[in-house]
C-alpha positions as CSV (number, residue, x, y, z in Angstrom):
1,X,-61.3,21.3,11.5
2,X,-62.9,19.8,8.4
3,X,-61.6,16.6,6.8
4,X,-59.9,17.5,3.5
5,X,-59.3,14.0,2.4
6,X,-60.9,13.2,-1.0
7,X,-64.0,11.1,-1.0
8,X,-66.0,9.4,-3.7
9,X,-65.5,6.6,-6.2
10,X,-62.0,7.7,-7.2
11,X,-60.7,8.3,-3.7
12,X,-57.9,5.9,-2.6
13,X,-58.7,3.2,-0.1
14,X,-58.1,4.1,3.5
15,X,-55.5,2.0,5.3
16,X,-56.1,1.5,9.0
17,X,-53.3,2.7,11.2
18,X,-52.7,-0.9,12.5
19,X,-52.0,-2.2,9.0
20,X,-49.8,0.7,8.2
21,X,-47.8,0.1,11.3
22,X,-47.3,-3.6,10.4
23,X,-46.2,-2.8,6.8
24,X,-43.3,-0.6,8.0
25,X,-40.1,-2.5,8.4
26,X,-38.8,-2.6,11.9
27,X,-35.7,-0.5,12.5
28,X,-32.5,-2.5,13.1
29,X,-31.1,-1.8,16.6
30,X,-27.8,0.0,16.6
31,X,-24.9,-2.4,17.2
32,X,-23.5,-2.0,20.7
33,X,-19.7,-1.7,19.9
34,X,-17.1,-0.2,22.1
35,X,-16.0,3.1,20.5
36,X,-12.4,2.2,20.8
37,X,-12.9,-1.1,19.1
38,X,-15.1,0.5,16.4
39,X,-12.2,2.8,15.4
40,X,-10.0,-0.2,15.0
41,X,-12.2,-2.2,12.7
42,X,-11.8,-2.2,8.9
43,X,-14.5,-3.6,6.7
44,X,-13.4,-4.6,3.2
45,X,-13.5,-7.4,0.6
46,X,-11.4,-10.6,0.8
47,X,-10.2,-10.1,-2.8
48,X,-9.0,-6.6,-1.9
49,X,-7.0,-8.0,1.0
50,X,-5.5,-10.7,-1.2
51,X,-4.5,-8.2,-3.9
52,X,-3.1,-5.9,-1.2
53,X,-0.8,-8.7,0.0
54,X,0.2,-9.6,-3.5
55,X,1.2,-6.2,-4.6
56,X,3.2,-5.5,-1.4
57,X,4.9,-8.9,-1.4
58,X,6.2,-9.5,-4.9
59,X,8.9,-12.2,-4.7
60,X,11.1,-12.1,-7.8
61,X,13.0,-15.2,-9.0
62,X,16.8,-15.2,-8.8
63,X,17.2,-15.5,-12.5
64,X,19.4,-13.5,-14.9
65,X,20.6,-14.0,-18.4
66,X,23.2,-11.3,-19.4
67,X,24.4,-7.8,-18.5
68,X,21.0,-6.5,-17.5
69,X,21.1,-8.9,-14.6
70,X,23.9,-6.8,-13.1
71,X,21.5,-3.9,-12.9
72,X,18.9,-6.1,-11.4
73,X,21.3,-7.2,-8.7
74,X,22.3,-3.6,-8.0
75,X,18.6,-2.8,-7.6
76,X,18.4,-5.5,-4.8
77,X,21.5,-4.1,-3.1
78,X,21.6,-1.7,-0.1
79,X,21.7,1.5,-2.2
80,X,18.2,1.0,-3.7
81,X,16.8,-1.4,-1.2
82,X,13.9,-3.3,-2.9
83,X,12.7,-4.3,0.6
84,X,11.0,-1.0,0.8
85,X,8.5,-2.2,-1.8
86,X,8.2,-5.8,-0.4
87,X,10.2,-7.2,-3.4
88,X,13.6,-7.8,-1.9
89,X,13.2,-11.5,-1.3
90,X,14.7,-13.2,-4.4
91,X,13.7,-16.8,-4.4
92,X,16.0,-19.6,-5.7
93,X,13.1,-21.8,-6.7
94,X,10.4,-20.8,-9.3
95,X,7.8,-22.5,-7.1
96,X,8.4,-19.9,-4.4
97,X,8.3,-16.9,-6.8
98,X,5.5,-14.9,-8.4
99,X,7.6,-12.4,-10.5
100,X,10.1,-13.3,-13.3
101,X,12.4,-10.5,-14.3
102,X,13.9,-11.5,-17.7
103,X,17.1,-9.5,-17.7
104,X,19.5,-10.0,-20.6
105,X,19.7,-11.4,-24.1
106,X,17.4,-14.4,-24.6
107,X,18.8,-16.9,-27.1
108,X,16.8,-19.6,-28.8
109,X,18.8,-22.2,-26.8
110,X,17.7,-20.6,-23.5
111,X,14.0,-20.0,-24.5
112,X,12.7,-23.5,-23.6
113,X,14.4,-23.3,-20.2
114,X,12.8,-19.9,-19.6
115,X,9.4,-21.3,-20.6
116,X,9.8,-24.2,-18.2
117,X,10.7,-22.0,-15.3
118,X,7.7,-19.8,-16.0
119,X,5.4,-22.8,-16.1
120,X,6.7,-23.9,-12.7
121,X,5.8,-20.6,-11.1
122,X,2.4,-20.7,-9.2
123,X,-0.5,-18.5,-10.2
124,X,-0.9,-15.6,-10.3
125,X,2.6,-14.8,-11.8
126,X,4.0,-11.8,-13.5
127,X,6.8,-11.1,-16.0
128,X,8.9,-7.9,-16.4
129,X,11.0,-7.7,-19.6
130,X,14.1,-5.7,-18.7
131,X,16.3,-4.4,-21.5
132,X,16.2,-3.8,-25.2
133,X,17.6,-7.3,-26.0
134,X,14.7,-8.9,-24.2
135,X,12.0,-6.6,-25.6
136,X,12.9,-6.8,-29.3
137,X,16.4,-8.3,-29.8
138,X,18.3,-5.1,-29.2
139,X,21.5,-4.8,-31.2
140,X,21.1,-8.4,-32.3
141,X,17.7,-7.7,-33.9
142,X,19.1,-7.6,-37.5
143,X,22.0,-10.0,-37.6
144,X,21.6,-12.0,-34.4
145,X,20.1,-15.2,-35.7
146,X,20.6,-16.8,-32.2
147,X,18.5,-14.2,-30.3
148,X,14.7,-14.4,-29.8
149,X,13.1,-11.2,-31.2
150,X,11.1,-10.5,-28.0
151,X,10.5,-12.5,-24.9
152,X,6.7,-12.0,-25.4
153,X,7.0,-14.7,-28.1
154,X,7.8,-17.2,-25.3
155,X,5.9,-15.9,-22.2
156,X,3.3,-13.2,-21.7
157,X,4.8,-9.9,-20.4
158,X,3.2,-7.5,-17.9
159,X,5.7,-4.6,-17.9
160,X,8.4,-3.6,-20.4
161,X,11.5,-1.7,-19.3
162,X,13.4,-0.3,-22.3
163,X,17.1,0.6,-22.1
164,X,20.5,-0.9,-22.7
165,X,20.9,-1.5,-19.9
166,X,18.1,0.1,-17.8
167,X,19.1,1.7,-14.6
168,X,17.9,0.4,-11.2
169,X,15.5,3.3,-11.0
170,X,13.8,2.1,-14.1
171,X,13.3,-1.4,-12.7
172,X,11.9,0.1,-9.5
173,X,9.5,2.1,-11.5
174,X,8.5,-1.0,-13.4
175,X,7.8,-2.8,-10.1
176,X,5.7,0.2,-8.9
177,X,3.7,0.1,-12.1
178,X,3.1,-3.6,-11.7
179,X,1.9,-2.9,-8.1
180,X,-0.5,-0.3,-9.5
181,X,-1.8,-2.7,-12.1
182,X,-2.5,-5.3,-9.4
183,X,-4.3,-2.6,-7.4
184,X,-6.5,-1.5,-10.3
185,X,-7.1,-4.8,-12.0
186,X,-6.7,-7.3,-9.2
187,X,-4.3,-10.2,-9.1
188,X,-5.2,-11.5,-12.6
189,X,-2.3,-12.1,-15.0
190,X,-2.1,-10.7,-18.5
191,X,-3.8,-13.7,-20.1
192,X,-6.7,-13.5,-17.6
193,X,-7.6,-9.9,-18.1
194,X,-11.0,-9.4,-19.9
195,X,-10.8,-7.7,-23.2
196,X,-7.0,-7.9,-23.6
197,X,-5.4,-8.8,-26.9
198,X,-2.4,-10.4,-25.2
199,X,-2.7,-14.1,-25.3
200,X,-0.3,-16.8,-24.2
201,X,1.4,-17.9,-27.5
202,X,1.9,-21.4,-26.2
203,X,-1.6,-21.9,-24.7
204,X,-3.7,-24.7,-26.1
């Protein structure tokens, strides 16, 4: 059979078979793993594992201000069972908690104490504003000179729960949304998210 390869000045240089064999990358040998063990292994990122643990083990702080705290306590009771979502362990110390549920009317006298408790919580930490009074003053927004017109003036807020008071189902939905936010954006807090316009009002 005649050789059909081009020849002449413009023809490509011929590469010996020995050089071509050396230029090819050697194929990696297949790992010898037991099939039963191979079906039990999970390969993932360390950050994903940390975020998975954070969103399924939210530890709220045992902290209530007014009537909305009754609904928060009812959410932790046996009927609604927050332990299903890994958030049933209310901690008595802010240093052991990563979720602050601000439930009830926030007065100007209480605001510095709330800020101090939030600063004592370890990073990453999250805040849920529960109730109309916490979000914007509620019925005290016009004549309540003693009420803070929104807890986000004191600490950054992750999830808002409107209502007066919100039912336990609304608080459970807020926790589920917080878990979804941690799943989508990682364990970063509101002030650490890139491109967000929510800044810590008391940050230097």
